[in-house]
Structure formats: C-alpha cells, structure tokens
Backbone bond lengths (Angstrom), bond angles and torsions (degrees), N, CA, C in turn:
res aa  C-N    CA-C-N  psi(-1)  N-CA   C-N-CA  omega(-1)  CA-C   N-CA-C  phi
1 M - - - 1.443 - - 1.525 108.78 -
2 A 1.341 117.07 130.27 1.458 121.19 177.92 1.522 109.55 -72.95
3 L 1.330 115.42 139.82 1.454 118.86 178.53 1.514 109.41 -71.70
4 M 1.338 115.83 138.36 1.455 121.77 -172.55 1.524 113.19 -95.90
5 G 1.275 120.53 -13.85 1.450 123.14 -176.72 1.517 109.28 151.57
6 H 1.309 114.82 -179.04 1.463 120.77 -176.23 1.517 109.23 -112.07
7 V 1.319 116.79 130.20 1.460 122.73 176.85 1.523 108.28 -115.32
8 Y 1.328 115.84 124.73 1.457 121.82 168.59 1.518 105.85 -92.00
9 L 1.310 117.67 122.48 1.460 123.04 -178.89 1.526 108.32 -112.32
10 V 1.340 116.60 119.56 1.460 121.49 -178.02 1.522 109.02 -122.27
11 D 1.331 116.23 115.95 1.463 121.18 179.29 1.516 108.65 -157.04
12 D 1.317 116.75 142.46 1.464 119.92 179.84 1.520 113.03 -82.37
13 D 1.317 118.18 -9.88 1.475 122.66 -178.17 1.526 110.04 -93.47
14 H 1.332 116.31 115.85 1.465 121.42 -177.56 1.530 112.20 -57.07
15 E 1.316 117.59 -44.65 1.469 121.08 -178.29 1.521 111.98 -62.66
16 I 1.325 116.55 -40.13 1.467 120.43 177.97 1.524 109.98 -64.86
17 R 1.339 116.27 -45.77 1.474 119.13 178.64 1.516 111.13 -57.97
18 L 1.315 116.62 -46.19 1.461 121.84 -179.15 1.528 110.98 -63.02
19 H 1.321 116.40 -50.20 1.463 122.42 -176.50 1.538 111.59 -63.19
20 L 1.338 116.86 -54.58 1.466 119.58 -178.60 1.523 111.70 -66.73
21 G 1.325 116.68 -39.71 1.461 119.87 177.99 1.521 111.96 -57.92
22 N 1.327 116.95 -46.46 1.463 120.52 178.02 1.516 112.00 -63.55
23 M 1.329 117.21 -42.97 1.470 120.24 179.76 1.522 111.03 -62.65
24 L 1.332 116.95 -43.10 1.459 120.29 -179.58 1.528 111.00 -64.74
25 R 1.334 116.99 -41.31 1.467 120.05 177.88 1.529 110.99 -62.96
26 Q 1.327 117.09 -39.97 1.465 120.51 178.42 1.525 111.44 -63.25
27 L 1.325 116.84 -27.75 1.463 120.76 178.03 1.529 112.37 -83.44
28 G 1.341 117.09 -5.63 1.453 120.64 175.79 1.513 115.49 102.97
29 Y 1.320 118.00 8.52 1.457 121.11 178.39 1.530 110.77 -87.16
30 R 1.334 116.83 145.93 1.460 120.97 165.93 1.519 105.92 -80.21
31 V 1.302 118.20 137.51 1.464 121.48 -174.32 1.522 110.78 -130.17
32 S 1.330 115.84 129.15 1.467 122.16 169.74 1.515 107.02 -113.10
33 I 1.332 116.34 128.03 1.460 121.27 -172.79 1.530 110.15 -111.68
34 F 1.336 114.68 136.15 1.464 122.13 -179.94 1.524 108.82 -131.75
35 H 1.343 116.94 142.02 1.462 120.34 -177.73 1.523 113.02 -90.05
36 S 1.329 117.48 -7.49 1.463 119.83 178.97 1.522 110.26 -155.45
37 A 1.325 114.95 162.52 1.460 120.54 176.90 1.526 110.28 -65.12
38 V 1.319 116.57 -38.49 1.458 120.91 179.71 1.525 110.73 -64.33
39 E 1.330 117.08 -43.33 1.470 119.80 177.24 1.525 110.39 -59.83
40 F 1.321 117.28 -42.32 1.460 120.58 177.98 1.526 110.39 -59.59
41 L 1.318 117.18 -49.51 1.471 120.46 -179.19 1.519 112.35 -60.44
42 N 1.333 116.80 -36.69 1.468 121.03 -176.46 1.521 113.88 -79.87
43 T 1.340 118.57 -24.48 1.465 118.90 -170.69 1.525 115.59 -128.08
44 A 1.306 119.40 -14.15 1.467 119.80 -176.09 1.521 110.64 -69.05
45 I 1.313 114.86 141.27 1.454 122.56 176.72 1.517 107.29 -113.24
46 K 1.334 116.46 130.05 1.457 120.45 -177.98 1.528 110.47 -62.56
47 T 1.314 115.14 131.75 1.459 121.28 171.58 1.521 107.14 -133.00
48 S 1.299 115.56 160.87 1.458 119.50 179.81 1.514 108.40 -141.34
49 P 1.306 118.02 140.36 1.464 128.14 -6.55 1.514 110.16 -75.73
50 S 1.325 115.63 149.28 1.463 119.32 179.62 1.521 110.35 -152.78
51 T 1.312 114.60 165.68 1.459 122.21 173.33 1.520 108.31 -145.24
52 L 1.320 115.04 163.84 1.453 122.18 -178.06 1.522 108.27 -117.77
53 V 1.330 116.53 119.13 1.461 121.83 173.75 1.520 105.32 -102.36
54 L 1.330 115.64 118.51 1.453 120.66 -161.97 1.521 111.59 -134.18
55 D 1.322 115.34 129.96 1.464 120.46 173.71 1.521 108.92 -67.75
56 M 1.313 115.57 136.58 1.464 121.34 -179.25 1.534 111.19 -68.96
57 R 1.323 116.34 -43.36 1.471 120.94 -174.85 1.532 109.93 -117.33
58 M 1.332 114.48 117.99 1.459 120.68 175.98 1.514 108.86 -139.68
59 P 1.332 118.22 153.50 1.463 119.91 175.18 1.524 110.16 -63.56
60 G 1.310 116.05 149.33 1.458 119.73 -179.37 1.507 110.05 81.32
61 M 1.310 116.91 -109.92 1.460 122.74 -179.33 1.530 109.45 -93.41
62 S 1.325 116.61 125.46 1.470 120.67 179.42 1.528 110.72 -79.30
63 G 1.306 115.38 170.80 1.454 120.64 176.92 1.514 112.55 -60.98
64 L 1.337 117.16 -41.33 1.465 120.44 177.59 1.521 111.56 -64.78
65 E 1.325 117.20 -38.15 1.466 120.53 177.55 1.530 110.66 -66.48
66 L 1.325 117.42 -36.65 1.463 120.52 176.78 1.520 110.36 -64.24
67 L 1.320 117.33 -43.27 1.467 120.02 178.92 1.527 110.53 -59.50
68 N 1.324 117.46 -41.17 1.472 120.85 177.50 1.526 111.19 -64.88
69 A 1.328 117.71 -40.28 1.466 121.47 178.95 1.533 110.33 -64.63
70 L 1.321 117.16 -40.40 1.470 120.63 178.28 1.522 110.65 -64.11
71 A 1.330 117.13 -38.57 1.461 120.83 178.13 1.534 110.60 -62.34
72 E 1.333 116.43 -40.43 1.460 120.60 177.99 1.529 111.81 -64.68
73 L 1.335 116.59 -28.30 1.470 121.55 178.44 1.529 111.96 -89.66
74 N 1.337 116.75 3.80 1.472 122.76 -177.31 1.522 112.34 57.63
75 W 1.316 116.96 34.38 1.456 122.27 176.90 1.518 107.87 -98.14
76 E 1.300 115.77 97.40 1.463 120.65 179.20 1.516 108.67 -86.55
77 I 1.308 115.56 118.58 1.461 121.57 -179.23 1.517 107.92 -146.95
78 P 1.325 117.45 134.79 1.470 118.84 175.75 1.528 109.89 -63.57
79 V 1.330 115.24 136.06 1.464 121.41 -177.71 1.521 109.68 -119.28
80 I 1.327 115.12 130.96 1.469 122.09 172.02 1.519 105.40 -114.70
81 Y 1.318 115.34 115.58 1.464 119.83 178.65 1.514 110.78 -85.60
82 M 1.324 115.03 149.73 1.465 120.89 174.10 1.521 107.00 -137.46
83 S 1.310 114.76 152.67 1.457 118.65 179.04 1.504 110.57 -160.95
84 G 1.299 115.40 146.35 1.457 120.98 172.46 1.513 110.69 -88.86
85 E 1.327 115.73 -20.70 1.459 121.02 179.30 1.511 109.29 -157.28
86 S 1.306 116.75 112.36 1.462 122.30 177.52 1.509 109.03 -140.62
87 H 1.307 114.21 153.26 1.457 120.35 175.35 1.519 108.76 -89.33
88 T 1.315 115.93 154.64 1.455 121.47 -178.58 1.523 111.19 -53.33
89 Q 1.321 117.71 -42.98 1.464 120.77 -177.75 1.531 111.37 -63.66
90 E 1.328 118.17 -36.38 1.462 120.96 177.05 1.526 110.93 -62.69
91 I 1.314 116.12 -41.75 1.469 120.16 179.23 1.522 110.16 -65.60
92 I 1.330 116.73 -43.00 1.465 120.81 177.92 1.522 110.17 -60.96
93 D 1.326 117.46 -45.47 1.465 121.44 178.93 1.523 111.37 -61.14
94 A 1.324 117.62 -40.20 1.461 121.40 178.45 1.526 110.82 -63.03
95 M 1.315 116.73 -44.60 1.462 120.29 -178.69 1.535 110.27 -68.30
96 K 1.321 117.25 -40.49 1.466 120.67 176.80 1.527 111.02 -65.86
97 G 1.332 116.44 -29.23 1.453 121.37 179.23 1.521 113.78 -77.44
98 G 1.322 116.73 -1.81 1.452 120.45 175.46 1.507 115.66 110.65
99 A 1.309 118.64 7.24 1.465 119.71 178.33 1.527 110.03 -61.56
100 V 1.318 115.94 143.11 1.454 122.41 177.33 1.515 110.14 -77.45
101 D 1.333 117.13 -36.48 1.460 121.02 -176.94 1.523 109.61 -163.53
102 F 1.322 114.91 174.05 1.455 122.90 178.98 1.514 107.57 -143.46
103 F 1.323 117.31 138.97 1.465 119.28 172.67 1.510 110.29 -143.69
104 W 1.336 113.47 154.46 1.464 119.80 175.23 1.506 107.52 -75.54
105 M 1.305 116.16 129.17 1.445 122.97 -174.61 1.533 111.87 -70.88
106 P 1.317 115.91 136.70 1.468 118.67 176.12 1.518 110.14 -74.05
107 S 1.295 115.63 158.93 1.464 119.47 173.17 1.516 108.00 -141.03
108 A 1.295 115.45 169.44 1.459 119.36 -179.56 1.522 110.63 -60.20
109 A 1.326 117.03 -23.68 1.464 120.83 -178.70 1.523 112.55 -79.79
110 L 1.332 117.01 -15.72 1.456 119.77 -178.75 1.518 111.01 -84.91
111 P 1.318 116.30 149.14 1.467 119.07 175.87 1.522 110.86 -63.71
112 K 1.322 115.65 158.42 1.458 121.07 -179.24 1.528 111.23 -58.06
113 S 1.328 117.54 -33.93 1.465 120.36 -179.28 1.527 110.73 -61.64
114 D 1.345 118.88 -35.13 1.458 121.21 177.83 1.518 110.90 -69.36
115 S 1.320 117.75 -37.89 1.465 120.59 175.78 1.518 109.55 -63.88
116 Q 1.305 117.69 -39.92 1.455 121.14 178.51 1.516 111.01 -64.47
117 K 1.326 117.42 -37.06 1.462 120.28 176.97 1.518 110.61 -61.67
118 S 1.319 117.56 -39.45 1.462 121.15 177.71 1.518 110.89 -64.86
119 M 1.315 117.79 -41.78 1.461 120.92 178.59 1.520 110.57 -65.97
120 N 1.329 117.33 -38.40 1.464 120.59 176.40 1.522 110.25 -61.01
121 C 1.323 116.54 -38.38 1.458 121.11 177.47 1.526 110.44 -61.36
122 I 1.319 117.95 -44.84 1.469 121.15 178.73 1.519 110.00 -61.75
123 N 1.320 117.86 -45.81 1.464 120.08 179.96 1.522 111.99 -63.53
124 R 1.343 117.97 -41.99 1.468 121.38 178.56 1.524 110.42 -63.31
125 S 1.320 115.65 -43.27 1.456 120.38 -179.38 1.518 111.06 -63.63
126 A 1.313 116.13 -41.87 1.466 120.29 177.95 1.522 110.74 -62.81
127 A 1.309 117.03 -42.60 1.470 120.51 -179.84 1.518 111.02 -66.85
128 K 1.335 117.32 -41.88 1.461 121.28 -179.25 1.515 111.83 -62.06
129 S 1.301 116.98 -39.40 1.454 119.80 -174.98 1.517 112.68 -93.55
130 S 1.311 117.90 0.73 1.472 123.12 178.76 1.515 112.38 53.61
131 I 1.333 116.56 41.58 1.459 118.99 -177.77 1.511 113.47 -93.13
132 F 1.326 117.06 -13.53 1.450 119.52 179.48 1.516 109.54 -117.56
133 F 1.306 115.04 142.38 1.454 120.86 178.84 1.515 108.09 -124.86
134 H 1.304 116.23 142.18 1.477 120.54 179.21 1.505 109.74 -86.77
C-alpha cells in the first residue's frame, strides 16, 4: 500500500492515541504520535504533505493554544480537531482559527461504526484540503 501522507496525532489519552494511530496506519498514513501539545512543539519535525489531528482539550496547552503557537512559528499545517466533549463556542473558535474539520473522537466504548465515521471524516478532510497525494 502506498503511503498517503503524514499525520501528526496529538492527544493526552493513551487509548485514543493507540486506537487512532493504528487505524490511520491501516489506511496507509505515516503517523507520528505525541501525548501533549508541548511534546509536539518540542519534537515534531516538519514533513510534507502532512496534517495535524489534535485533541481540543488537553492538560497544559490546549489544542487551540497549540494552533496559536504554530501560527507564531509560521508553521502552516492543516488541523483537524477532535474532542470527546467540547462546547459549541470552542468548535466555532477552532474553525475560525483555521481548522479544516472537527469530529467527535471515538473511544473504546463507541461502536466500530462510530470509529469508522471518524476515519471517514479524516479522509474527507484530507481530500478537501488536498494535503495528501497518492
């Protein structure tokens, strides 16, 4: 299978990182996983084409704060936010801040069909923004 692009996955929940990371790899994406926004800022290496799949709410630096930090560093990268619990205003702020898309994060408690819906969202977002090339 040809690799489709690079996904940076940032989430403080180990199970989410494991689950989404495995699903993305099965779809042919290269995946770099980070447990926090700070870890991403300190260790991520720019690759192209790439996108950032980012938890909205994390301890320390939030997803929105990371997006602002990346803007200050002139690192333009498409961002897809995910969250298990967000307020409408947070989602609006994320989209106004330049997010490509938003989806409710799957969890082990959700049926497989809900996880598939999240993966479909990532694929649609990638196609819409032309960030991945075959």
